[in-house]
N, C-alpha and C positions, 0 to 999 in steps of 0.2 A: 406528433412525436413517435408514432409507432414504427416509423421507418428507421429510427435510430439504431434499433437492434441489428441492422444490416451492416453497420460500420465495422470494418475490420482494418486494423492498423498493423504495421510491421515494425520490428525492433530496428534500432539504429544506434550508432556510436555518438555519445554526447561529448566525450573528451578523452584524450589519451596522450601519453608520452612514452618514453622508453621503458617504464617500469609498471605503469598501471593503465587501466582502461575502464571507462564508465559507459555503460549501455543504458538505453531507454527500453524498458520492458512494457509491452502492452498488457492489457487484461488477458487472462486465460491463456497464458503461456508459461510453461515451467522454466525455472532458471536452469535446471539440469535434471535429467531423468534419474530416478532411484529404482530400487527393486519393487517399490509399491506402485509405480506409475505404468501399469500394464497397458499396452495399446497406444501409449503416447509416443509420437514420432518426432515432434517438434520441440525444441527447447532453445533458450537464449544461448547456451553454450554451443549447441550445434550451429546456430546462426553465425557465431564467430568463426567456427571452423569453416563453414561454407564461404564466409566473406573474406577471412584473412588467411585461410589455409592452415591454421594452427589452433590448438586449444589453449585457453587460459583458465586459471583457477579462480572460481568465484569466491570472494571473501565473505559473503553472507548470502542469505536467500530472501526472496519475497514470495509470499504465498502465490499460487497460480492465479487467483482472481485479482491480485493487487497489481497495480501499474506503478511505474516509476523507475528510479535510478538504481542500478546494480553495479557494484564495483568488482573488477577482476584484477588479479596480479599476474605479471608476465614472467616472474621468476620466483624461486623459493625464498630468497632473502627478502624480497619485497613483500611476498605473501606473509611471512612470519612477522615482519615489522608491523603491518597494519592489523593482522589477526590478533596480535596482543592488545591492540587498542579496542577491538570489538570485545574481547574477553574481559578487559578491564573497564568496559562501559564508558570509555572516554570518547568514542565516536559520537558526533552530534547528528541526530536524525530528526527530520521534520516531515510529518505526514499531514495530509488534509483528508477529512472524511465527511460524508453526509450521513447523519444519524437520525434516528426517530426521536421526536419530541423536541422541546425547547431546552437548549443548554444556554444559560444566561450568565454564568460566572465561571471563571477559570478555577482549576483545582487539580488534585492528584488522586489517581486510583492506585492503590498499593496492595491489592489482593494477591497473595502468593499463588503461583500457577505451577501446574505439573507440566512435564514435557510431553512430546508426542507418544512416549511409551507409557504414560500414565503413572510415572514414578512419584517420588516425594515432591511435594510442592516447594518451590523456591521463591525467595523474595523477588518481587516484580514491581516496577514503578512506571506509570504512564502519566505524564502531565498533559493538560489540555487547556485550550482557551477558545471561547466562542468567537466566530467571525461574523455570522449572519444567520437569520432565521427566515422561514417562510411558512405560511399557512395556506393550504389548498382547500378549496371548497369541494372536497371529494370525501364521501363517508368511507370509513374503514372500521369494520366490526361495529361496536356500539357507539362510536363517535361520529359526529356529523361532519367533521373536517379532519384533515391530516396535517400534522405539524412536523417540521424538519429543521435541523440545524446544520450549518457548515462549521466545522471545528478544526482548529490547528492542533496537532497531536505530536508530542515529543516523548517517545519512549526512552527511558533511561537504561532499562535492561532490554534484552532481546529474547524473550521466551517464545515458545511455540504458540502461534496465533494470539500473541499478547494483546495487541490493540483490539482485535475482534472480541476476545473473551472479556477483557476489561470493560469495554463499552456495553457488552451484553449484561455483565454484572451490575453496571451502572444504570441499567434499565434504559439505555439509549443505544440500542444495537445499530450496527452499520447497515445501511440500506444495501440490499443485494447479497448479503452474507447468507449463503444457503445452509451453513452449519450452525452458526451461533446467532443468526438474526431473527427477525420477526416475520413469520410465514405470511401473515395477512397483509402486511405492508409490502412485502416482496411481490406477492400476487397482484396487488393493486398497481405497482409500478409496471408489472408485465402487461396487465390487461389494459391499463389506461395509456401507457407510453410505449409499450413494446420493448421494455428494457429489462434485461436479466443480469447485466453486469454489476459487479460489486463496486461501491464508491469509496474506495480507500486507495490513496495515491501517495507514493513515497516521493515527496517533493524536493527535499534538499538533503544532501549528505556532505558532511565536513569531516575530513580526516587529516592527520599529519603524514605528509609524504616522507619517504625514507631519506630524502635530502634535507628534511627539516622544515620544509614549506607547508603552510596550512592551505589545503585545497578544498574548495567548496564547489560542488556540482549541483546544478538545479535541473530538474526534469520537467519539461512542459506538460501540461495536462492533456489527457486524451481528448479527441474531438467530441466525444460524447459528453464529457464534463462541460465543455464550452457551450454546447447546445443547451444543456440543462441550465447552465448559469444565465443564459440570455432569457430563458423563460422565468427564472426566479429572480432576475435582476441582481445577480451575484458577479457581474463582470468585473467589479473592482477587485475581486479576490481570485477569480479563475480566468486565466488568459493564456 
């Protein structure tokens, strides 16, 4: 599995019409550059400019190490219509994550979270449900084996690093998360498997189109997820 780290994937368009466009974002690609992204040249927004010859406005963001679906609007009216749904937390989002330890029951994490500026903590809600577990005969720290869970995650709110911070608080950090994750387990995945990617994938996005239609966009899993799923016998969930 050490060769997995060499896998590099490119973004592509999942779905579009005359008002909106949904893109597939691979791991380690920005949605768009900000003043804090010094030295970064590539972004999903620039991909669209290069591909379509024009820029579209992203309606939300995914963290750079997160893969999955990102929605863009093609005009101001379409942008405002769906942006209000994001602000009102009526957009349905489903993620899948690999986390440390065994998660055996569904639940809700509602720890208030601060934004990227470290301001006042605001109400935040993340629902989760277990999909599968695996135990590896590989020692990590003082434990003789390593346990992991595949979980479905449905964030109701959209705070900065919400899923990553909530699962860290839950003591089941996301594997490959360099900021909020478990250093020892991340190092084990790198040394044993050659993997540095973060295992958080924005799988499904549902929104109400400006024409009133309910649109659901599903993003395929990255190839690295598929290879890991075969090793862990998780093909039922990752395909």
